C-alpha positions in Angstrom: -23.2 56.1 -178.7 -26.3 54.7 -180.6 -29.4 53.3 -178.9 -28.4 49.8 -180.1 -24.8 50.0 -178.7 -26.2 51.8 -175.5 -28.4 48.7 -174.6 -25.7 46.6 -173.1 -24.3 49.7 -171.3 -27.7 50.3 -169.7 -27.8 46.7 -168.4 -24.3 47.2 -167.0 -25.0 50.6 -165.5 -28.1 49.3 -163.8 -26.0 46.6 -162.3 -23.3 49.0 -161.1 -25.9 51.5 -159.4 -27.1 48.9 -156.8 -28.9 51.4 -154.7 -28.8 50.6 -150.9 -31.9 51.1 -148.8 -32.7 55.0 -148.7 -30.1 55.9 -151.5 -30.9 58.0 -154.4 -29.3 58.4 -157.8 -28.1 61.7 -159.1 -26.3 62.9 -162.2 -24.1 65.8 -162.7 -24.4 67.0 -166.3 -21.9 68.9 -168.1 -23.6 71.3 -170.3 -20.3 72.4 -171.8 -19.8 68.9 -173.0 -23.2 67.9 -174.0 -26.1 70.5 -174.1 -28.5 67.9 -175.6 -28.3 65.9 -172.4 -29.1 68.9 -170.4 -31.9 69.9 -172.6 -33.3 66.2 -172.3 -33.0 66.6 -168.5 -34.7 69.9 -168.3 -37.5 68.4 -170.5 -38.1 65.6 -168.2 -37.4 67.0 -164.8 -37.9 70.9 -165.2 -37.1 73.0 -162.2 -35.7 70.0 -160.4 -32.4 70.4 -162.6 -30.2 72.7 -160.6 -27.1 74.5 -161.7 -23.9 74.3 -159.6 -23.4 78.0 -160.4 -25.3 80.4 -158.1 -26.5 84.1 -158.7 -25.6 86.0 -161.7 -23.1 83.4 -162.8 -26.0 80.8 -163.1 -27.7 82.9 -165.8 -24.6 84.0 -167.7 -23.0 80.4 -167.6 -26.2 78.6 -168.3 -25.2 76.8 -171.5 -21.7 75.9 -170.0 -22.6 75.0 -166.3 -22.6 71.7 -164.6 -26.1 70.6 -163.3 -27.6 68.2 -160.8 -30.5 66.1 -161.4 -32.0 63.4 -159.4 -33.8 60.4 -161.0 -34.5 56.6 -160.4 -32.4 53.9 -161.9 -35.4 52.6 -163.5 -36.1 55.9 -165.1 -35.8 56.3 -168.9 -33.3 59.1 -168.3 -30.8 56.5 -167.6 -31.3 55.2 -171.1 -30.8 58.7 -172.4 -27.8 59.0 -170.2 -26.2 55.8 -171.8 -26.9 57.1 -175.3 -24.5 60.1 -174.3 -22.0 57.9 -172.7 -18.5 58.5 -174.4 -19.1 62.3 -174.4 -17.6 63.0 -170.9 -21.0 64.5 -170.4 -21.0 64.0 -166.5 -20.8 61.6 -163.7 -23.5 59.5 -161.8 -23.6 59.8 -158.0 -25.2 57.5 -155.3 -26.3 59.0 -151.9 -28.7 58.9 -149.1 -28.6 62.7 -148.8 -31.6 64.8 -150.2 -31.0 66.9 -153.4 -30.4 70.0 -151.3 -27.7 68.7 -149.3 -25.9 67.2 -152.4 -26.2 70.5 -154.2 -24.6 72.2 -151.3 -21.8 69.8 -151.1 -21.2 69.8 -154.8 -21.0 73.7 -154.7 -18.6 73.4 -151.8 -16.0 71.4 -153.9 -16.9 73.1 -157.1 -14.6 76.1 -156.5 -10.9 75.4 -155.3 -7.9 77.7 -154.7 -4.3 77.2 -155.5 -1.3 77.9 -153.3 -1.6 81.6 -154.2 -5.3 82.0 -153.1 -6.5 81.9 -156.9 -9.9 80.6 -157.2 -10.5 78.0 -160.0 -13.6 75.8 -161.0 -12.9 72.2 -160.2 -14.3 70.2 -163.0 -14.8 66.9 -160.9 -17.9 66.1 -163.1 -15.7 65.6 -166.1 -15.0 62.0 -166.1 -11.3 62.7 -167.5 -10.7 65.0 -164.5 -12.2 62.7 -161.9 -10.5 59.7 -163.0 -7.1 61.5 -162.4 -8.1 63.2 -159.4 -9.2 60.3 -157.6 -5.9 58.4 -158.1 -4.0 61.2 -156.4 -6.2 61.6 -153.5 -4.9 60.8 -149.9 -7.8 59.2 -147.7 -8.7 62.4 -146.0 -9.0 64.2 -149.5 -11.1 61.5 -150.8 -13.5 61.6 -147.8 -13.8 65.3 -148.2 -14.5 65.1 -151.9 -17.2 62.4 -151.4 -18.7 64.1 -148.5 -22.3 62.7 -148.2 -21.8 60.6 -151.5 -21.3 56.7 -151.4 -20.5 56.1 -155.1 -19.4 57.8 -158.2 -19.9 56.0 -161.4 -18.2 57.6 -164.7 -16.6 56.7 -168.0 -13.2 54.9 -168.2 -10.6 56.2 -170.7 -12.1 53.6 -172.9 -15.7 54.6 -172.8 -17.1 51.1 -173.2 -15.9 50.6 -169.5 -17.5 51.8 -166.4 -15.5 53.1 -163.4 -17.0 52.8 -159.9 -15.4 54.8 -157.0 -16.5 54.4 -153.4 -16.0 56.9 -150.7 -14.2 54.3 -148.7 -11.6 52.6 -150.8 
């Protein structure tokens, strides 16, 4: 998406964000889908950009990992985000929780097990995955997924559209 086509998207994103008192805006960036967006986040926010991977995996998967970053809705990074919209590069999240609590929660839902106990990475931060997953959730599963999050914003199948999912729907 070019800067010219991103402008109306930025306006629509800002309207959808609508932070309530005490809430913060977060992004989960999928480096495997858009390394340039991660580089931009690291340039702007440095060490505040945190991998969902921990330990040795964080280093070995650095170029492919999902990353959490907090920023404000008026921050220029939202403009950058809009320019990368359509790449399935991640999701936006809204919560009152601090970054440490959000990171802890996201790490807790990042690894899932199948019926045989085999562990897998759950790519919830990929809008294509999240769209399908949320449609299949029972209310308890939805509440568990959202945890301290109130809102998730992500690309629709038609990237010109914004999907907004609430914890309590």
